[in-house]
C-alpha positions, 0 to 999 in steps of 0.5 A, spaced: 207 570 612 199 570 614 197 567 620 192 563 623 192 568 629 193 574 625 188 572 620 182 571 626 184 578 629 183 581 622 176 578 621 174 581 628 175 588 626 173 587 618 166 583 621 165 591 624 163 594 617 159 589 614 153 584 616 155 578 611 160 572 612 167 572 611 173 568 610 180 568 610 184 563 607 192 562 605 195 561 598 192 554 598 185 555 598 185 552 606 181 557 610 184 559 616 179 564 619 172 565 618 166 568 621 163 561 621 168 557 626 165 551 622 168 553 616 175 553 619 180 548 616 175 547 609 178 548 602 175 554 598 176 553 590 174 560 589 179 563 593 184 558 590 183 561 583 183 569 586 191 567 588 192 563 581 190 569 578 191 575 582 184 577 581 178 578 584 173 572 583 165 573 583 162 566 585 154 565 584 149 561 586 151 556 580 157 556 581 156 553 589 154 547 584 162 545 581 166 549 586 168 546 591 167 549 598 164 556 595 158 560 598 155 566 593 160 572 594 166 574 591 173 572 593 179 578 594 186 577 593 190 580 599 197 583 596 203 584 601 210 587 597 206 585 591 205 578 592 198 575 594 198 572 600 191 569 602 184 571 600 179 574 603 172 572 601 164 576 603 158 572 601 153 574 598 150 577 591 157 578 588 154 585 585 152 588 592 158 585 596 163 588 591 161 595 591 164 595 598 169 589 597 175 592 595 174 596 602 175 591 606 181 588 601 185 595 602 183 595 610 186 588 611 192 589 607 193 595 612 192 591 618 197 585 615 202 591 614 201 594 620 202 587 624 208 586 620 212 593 621 210 591 629 213 585 629 219 588 626 219 593 631 219 587 636 225 583 633 229 589 633 228 591 640 230 584 642 236 585 637 238 591 641 237 589 648 240 582 646 246 586 644 246 591 649 246 586 655 252 583 652 255 591 652 254 591 659 256 585 661 262 582 656 269 584 658 272 582 652 269 584 645 269 578 640 269 578 633 262 576 634 261 582 637 264 587 632 260 583 627 253 585 631 254 591 632 256 593 625 249 590 623 245 594 628 249 600 626 252 601 633 258 605 632 263 604 638 269 609 635 264 614 638 264 616 645 257 614 649 253 618 654 246 614 658 240 617 659 235 612 663 228 614 664 223 612 669 216 612 669 210 609 673 210 601 671 202 601 670 204 605 664 204 601 658 209 604 652 206 598 647 200 600 646 203 607 642 209 609 638 213 614 644 219 610 643 218 612 635 217 619 637 224 619 642 228 616 637 225 622 632 225 627 637 233 625 639 236 628 632 243 626 634 244 620 629 245 613 632 241 614 638 239 608 641 232 608 645 230 602 648 224 600 652 228 596 659 224 591 663 218 595 666 218 603 668 225 605 664 228 607 657 235 606 656 237 612 651 244 611 649 247 617 645 253 618 640 257 624 644 262 629 640 266 634 646 265 639 649 259 636 652 253 642 654 249 639 659 245 645 659 242 643 652 242 637 654 238 638 660 234 643 656 232 638 651 230 633 655 225 638 659 222 638 652 221 631 652 218 631 659 213 636 657 212 633 651 210 626 653 206 629 659 201 633 654 201 627 649 202 621 652 199 623 659 206 620 662 211 622 667 217 622 665 224 622 670 231 622 667 237 620 670 244 622 666 250 618 667 257 621 664 260 620 657 265 615 656 268 611 651 264 605 648 268 600 652 266 603 659 258 604 657 257 600 664 260 606 668 255 611 664 249 605 665 251 605 673 251 613 674 244 614 669 242 609 673 243 612 680 241 618 678 234 616 676 233 615 683 234 621 685 230 624 680 223 626 683 216 629 680 219 636 682 226 636 680 224 630 675 232 631 670 238 629 674 245 629 672 249 624 677 255 629 677 250 634 680 249 629 686 251 630 693 248 628 699 243 623 695 250 619 694 250 617 701 242 617 701 242 611 696 246 606 700 241 606 706 236 601 705 229 601 704 228 597 711 232 603 714 228 608 711 221 606 713 224 605 720 226 612 720 220 615 716 216 611 722 220 613 727 219 621 725 213 623 722 209 616 723 204 619 727 203 625 721 203 620 715 196 622 713 196 629 715 196 632 708 196 638 710 202 637 714 206 634 710 204 639 704 206 644 708 213 641 710 214 639 703 214 646 701 218 649 707 224 645 704 222 647 697 223 655 699 229 653 703 226 655 710 223 662 708 216 662 712 215 668 708 215 664 701 212 658 704 205 661 706 205 664 699 206 658 695 201 655 699 196 661 700 195 661 706 196 667 711 203 667 715 200 665 723 197 659 720 203 657 717 206 658 724 200 654 727 201 648 722 208 648 724 206 648 732 203 642 730 207 638 727 213 640 733 207 638 737 205 631 734 212 629 732 216 633 737 221 635 732 222 643 732 222 646 724 226 652 726 232 647 730 237 645 724 238 638 727 230 637 727 229 641 721 234 635 716 230 630 720 224 632 717 227 634 710 230 627 710 224 624 712 220 627 707 225 625 702 224 617 704 217 618 704 217 621 696 221 615 694 215 610 696 209 613 698 204 608 698 209 603 702 211 608 707 204 609 708 202 602 709 201 600 717 202 607 718 
């Protein structure tokens, strides 16, 4: 339970509270971490007594002469699940250091408990990941598969729906409790929430028919807002269809397709709502990049013109609404669109050219950094 690697981390944290020398030993009295590296691996008889007696041992200067490997100070047993698993020792005059010794002991026990629960969560995450991988890939379910589902409390009799969340890969979920928060936010019993590689979250929910897509969309919208406000993570969601448990792979694939169509402006997409996006996803990245450079390549660094086109598309080609949204005069809008036409030879007032501009902007927004490279 009390590994040297964890003991060293605890020493690094606890030493911030005191200038005294510290040690941590295992149950056998062997020092496994210390503020003095040369003491690591040495036997400490005072620590062994603290473990054996399950009580604090005070060591005086006189005790240094007949107890092996000790220095004046106190040794406090470290408990976990009501069992002594080691000792934290503090050097100094016993009467002086024991006033805050109990505080350091409690802090050490809390750090051990936190590490234990973190390890448990990591183990469960890996167990669920492995099961989900098999769930998506096994054609026939064995008795062992059913047994694993039972151990993990996954009800294979209920219909499922996969929701795939996406976020910026540079953001990390490891350092906070977002996944645990999501588990609490999804109040549906049996919901499975996992980090799925970099930049993705998988949510598998049990579904009772009939399905209320609007209610789910509203709920996901609240989660997007919550994550942005409290964790500064910009989530997008793709929602697959409802399927029997044995067809989970179908819902998974459709959720993945829907997530690809989600953007910062349209961050919750149900696969059954996709139209044009279904076709656009079949186009390769190479073709999309060539298309962008052939059409709007000359204005890739013209932020004002690109933003004008984005707003025009968002306002369904309404010049009045576009000008109002951009807080500019209608004549200024005409001037910008004329400039786009002069540079790109594409005329936003013609449906064919407007469609070309729409596709170019859409492809650009999928990979803004990649497309602006070599522009």
